[in-house]
TORFIDO-799754 format. One record per residue (C-alpha): residue number from 1; x, y, z. Coordinates in steps of 0.1 Angstrom, whole numbers. Layout:
N
<rec><n>NUM</n><u>X</u><v>Y</v><w>Z</w></rec>
...
//
This chain:
109
<rec><n>1</n><u>1880</u><v>-1399</v><w>-68</w></rec>
<rec><n>2</n><u>1863</u><v>-1429</v><w>-53</w></rec>
<rec><n>3</n><u>1842</u><v>-1453</v><w>-75</w></rec>
<rec><n>4</n><u>1812</u><v>-1431</v><w>-72</w></rec>
<rec><n>5</n><u>1790</u><v>-1429</v><w>-103</w></rec>
<rec><n>6</n><u>1757</u><v>-1411</v><w>-108</w></rec>
<rec><n>7</n><u>1728</u><v>-1434</v><w>-113</w></rec>
<rec><n>8</n><u>1710</u><v>-1432</v><w>-146</w></rec>
<rec><n>9</n><u>1680</u><v>-1409</v><w>-143</w></rec>
<rec><n>10</n><u>1671</u><v>-1372</v><w>-142</w></rec>
<rec><n>11</n><u>1691</u><v>-1345</v><w>-127</w></rec>
<rec><n>12</n><u>1691</u><v>-1307</v><w>-123</w></rec>
<rec><n>13</n><u>1722</u><v>-1287</v><w>-128</w></rec>
<rec><n>14</n><u>1728</u><v>-1263</v><w>-100</w></rec>
<rec><n>15</n><u>1718</u><v>-1234</v><w>-123</w></rec>
<rec><n>16</n><u>1682</u><v>-1248</v><w>-125</w></rec>
<rec><n>17</n><u>1656</u><v>-1221</v><w>-115</w></rec>
<rec><n>18</n><u>1629</u><v>-1238</v><w>-94</w></rec>
<rec><n>19</n><u>1606</u><v>-1209</v><w>-104</w></rec>
<rec><n>20</n><u>1612</u><v>-1215</v><w>-141</w></rec>
<rec><n>21</n><u>1600</u><v>-1243</v><w>-164</w></rec>
<rec><n>22</n><u>1603</u><v>-1279</v><w>-152</w></rec>
<rec><n>23</n><u>1629</u><v>-1286</v><w>-179</w></rec>
<rec><n>24</n><u>1653</u><v>-1257</v><w>-174</w></rec>
<rec><n>25</n><u>1688</u><v>-1271</v><w>-168</w></rec>
<rec><n>26</n><u>1673</u><v>-1306</v><w>-166</w></rec>
<rec><n>27</n><u>1693</u><v>-1335</v><w>-179</w></rec>
<rec><n>28</n><u>1690</u><v>-1373</v><w>-182</w></rec>
<rec><n>29</n><u>1721</u><v>-1392</v><w>-172</w></rec>
<rec><n>30</n><u>1724</u><v>-1422</v><w>-196</w></rec>
<rec><n>31</n><u>1756</u><v>-1440</v><w>-186</w></rec>
<rec><n>32</n><u>1793</u><v>-1437</v><w>-178</w></rec>
<rec><n>33</n><u>1818</u><v>-1440</v><w>-206</w></rec>
<rec><n>34</n><u>1855</u><v>-1446</v><w>-206</w></rec>
<rec><n>35</n><u>1881</u><v>-1430</v><w>-229</w></rec>
<rec><n>36</n><u>1899</u><v>-1459</v><w>-246</w></rec>
<rec><n>37</n><u>1933</u><v>-1442</v><w>-247</w></rec>
<rec><n>38</n><u>1934</u><v>-1432</v><w>-210</w></rec>
<rec><n>39</n><u>1938</u><v>-1450</v><w>-178</w></rec>
<rec><n>40</n><u>1905</u><v>-1463</v><w>-164</w></rec>
<rec><n>41</n><u>1905</u><v>-1439</v><w>-134</w></rec>
<rec><n>42</n><u>1915</u><v>-1409</v><w>-155</w></rec>
<rec><n>43</n><u>1892</u><v>-1413</v><w>-185</w></rec>
<rec><n>44</n><u>1858</u><v>-1417</v><w>-170</w></rec>
<rec><n>45</n><u>1830</u><v>-1396</v><w>-184</w></rec>
<rec><n>46</n><u>1793</u><v>-1391</v><w>-177</w></rec>
<rec><n>47</n><u>1771</u><v>-1393</v><w>-208</w></rec>
<rec><n>48</n><u>1739</u><v>-1373</v><w>-205</w></rec>
<rec><n>49</n><u>1715</u><v>-1353</v><w>-226</w></rec>
<rec><n>50</n><u>1696</u><v>-1320</v><w>-220</w></rec>
<rec><n>51</n><u>1659</u><v>-1318</v><w>-216</w></rec>
<rec><n>52</n><u>1655</u><v>-1282</v><w>-227</w></rec>
<rec><n>53</n><u>1656</u><v>-1273</v><w>-264</w></rec>
<rec><n>54</n><u>1678</u><v>-1242</v><w>-258</w></rec>
<rec><n>55</n><u>1708</u><v>-1264</v><w>-251</w></rec>
<rec><n>56</n><u>1734</u><v>-1261</v><w>-277</w></rec>
<rec><n>57</n><u>1740</u><v>-1298</v><w>-282</w></rec>
<rec><n>58</n><u>1703</u><v>-1303</v><w>-288</w></rec>
<rec><n>59</n><u>1701</u><v>-1274</v><w>-313</w></rec>
<rec><n>60</n><u>1731</u><v>-1288</v><w>-331</w></rec>
<rec><n>61</n><u>1715</u><v>-1321</v><w>-339</w></rec>
<rec><n>62</n><u>1700</u><v>-1336</v><w>-307</w></rec>
<rec><n>63</n><u>1735</u><v>-1346</v><w>-296</w></rec>
<rec><n>64</n><u>1745</u><v>-1357</v><w>-261</w></rec>
<rec><n>65</n><u>1768</u><v>-1341</v><w>-236</w></rec>
<rec><n>66</n><u>1798</u><v>-1358</v><w>-219</w></rec>
<rec><n>67</n><u>1816</u><v>-1344</v><w>-189</w></rec>
<rec><n>68</n><u>1845</u><v>-1358</v><w>-169</w></rec>
<rec><n>69</n><u>1831</u><v>-1379</v><w>-140</w></rec>
<rec><n>70</n><u>1850</u><v>-1359</v><w>-114</w></rec>
<rec><n>71</n><u>1837</u><v>-1326</v><w>-126</w></rec>
<rec><n>72</n><u>1801</u><v>-1340</v><w>-128</w></rec>
<rec><n>73</n><u>1803</u><v>-1352</v><w>-92</w></rec>
<rec><n>74</n><u>1821</u><v>-1323</v><w>-77</w></rec>
<rec><n>75</n><u>1808</u><v>-1298</v><w>-52</w></rec>
<rec><n>76</n><u>1805</u><v>-1263</v><w>-64</w></rec>
<rec><n>77</n><u>1818</u><v>-1236</v><w>-41</w></rec>
<rec><n>78</n><u>1807</u><v>-1203</v><w>-55</w></rec>
<rec><n>79</n><u>1795</u><v>-1172</v><w>-37</w></rec>
<rec><n>80</n><u>1759</u><v>-1176</v><w>-49</w></rec>
<rec><n>81</n><u>1758</u><v>-1214</v><w>-46</w></rec>
<rec><n>82</n><u>1775</u><v>-1241</v><w>-26</w></rec>
<rec><n>83</n><u>1765</u><v>-1277</v><w>-32</w></rec>
<rec><n>84</n><u>1764</u><v>-1305</v><w>-57</w></rec>
<rec><n>85</n><u>1768</u><v>-1296</v><w>-94</w></rec>
<rec><n>86</n><u>1741</u><v>-1320</v><w>-104</w></rec>
<rec><n>87</n><u>1712</u><v>-1330</v><w>-81</w></rec>
<rec><n>88</n><u>1693</u><v>-1362</v><w>-87</w></rec>
<rec><n>89</n><u>1655</u><v>-1357</v><w>-91</w></rec>
<rec><n>90</n><u>1635</u><v>-1381</v><w>-70</w></rec>
<rec><n>91</n><u>1600</u><v>-1366</v><w>-71</w></rec>
<rec><n>92</n><u>1578</u><v>-1391</v><w>-91</w></rec>
<rec><n>93</n><u>1556</u><v>-1364</v><w>-106</w></rec>
<rec><n>94</n><u>1586</u><v>-1344</v><w>-118</w></rec>
<rec><n>95</n><u>1602</u><v>-1375</v><w>-132</w></rec>
<rec><n>96</n><u>1571</u><v>-1383</v><w>-152</w></rec>
<rec><n>97</n><u>1570</u><v>-1348</v><w>-166</w></rec>
<rec><n>98</n><u>1607</u><v>-1350</v><w>-176</w></rec>
<rec><n>99</n><u>1602</u><v>-1385</v><w>-191</w></rec>
<rec><n>100</n><u>1574</u><v>-1371</v><w>-213</w></rec>
<rec><n>101</n><u>1597</u><v>-1342</v><w>-224</w></rec>
<rec><n>102</n><u>1625</u><v>-1367</v><w>-231</w></rec>
<rec><n>103</n><u>1602</u><v>-1389</v><w>-253</w></rec>
<rec><n>104</n><u>1591</u><v>-1358</v><w>-272</w></rec>
<rec><n>105</n><u>1626</u><v>-1344</v><w>-277</w></rec>
<rec><n>106</n><u>1643</u><v>-1377</v><w>-285</w></rec>
<rec><n>107</n><u>1615</u><v>-1399</v><w>-300</w></rec>
<rec><n>108</n><u>1638</u><v>-1426</v><w>-314</w></rec>
<rec><n>109</n><u>1661</u><v>-1433</v><w>-285</w></rec>
//
C-alpha cells in the first residue's frame, strides 16, 4: 500500500444509511498508529471512534476502534456495494452536527 493515510475528520462507513440518523455508522478518525513490534509498513492502524451509541466499543466504556490501515483504505467489492469502505464527510452542516454529537458522547476528549 502506498503512503496514503486518511485525514483526521468525520467519515461514514459504507453501511451508513442516508435515510437514517446523521450518526448511523459515522466515525471520527483521530490519527494513525504504529504497532511497535512490527515493520513500519506492516503495522499501521487507523485510530477512530464511533459517533453512534449503539457501537460496541462505545457501550463497553467509550473506547476507540483501531483497524489496519490497508483495510480502512480498501475498496469494498460486494454485490450490494462497490466503493470505498470509509467515505470522508465534507458537508459543513453535517460536520457541525457530528462535532456536536462527538462533544456530547466524549465530553472529556
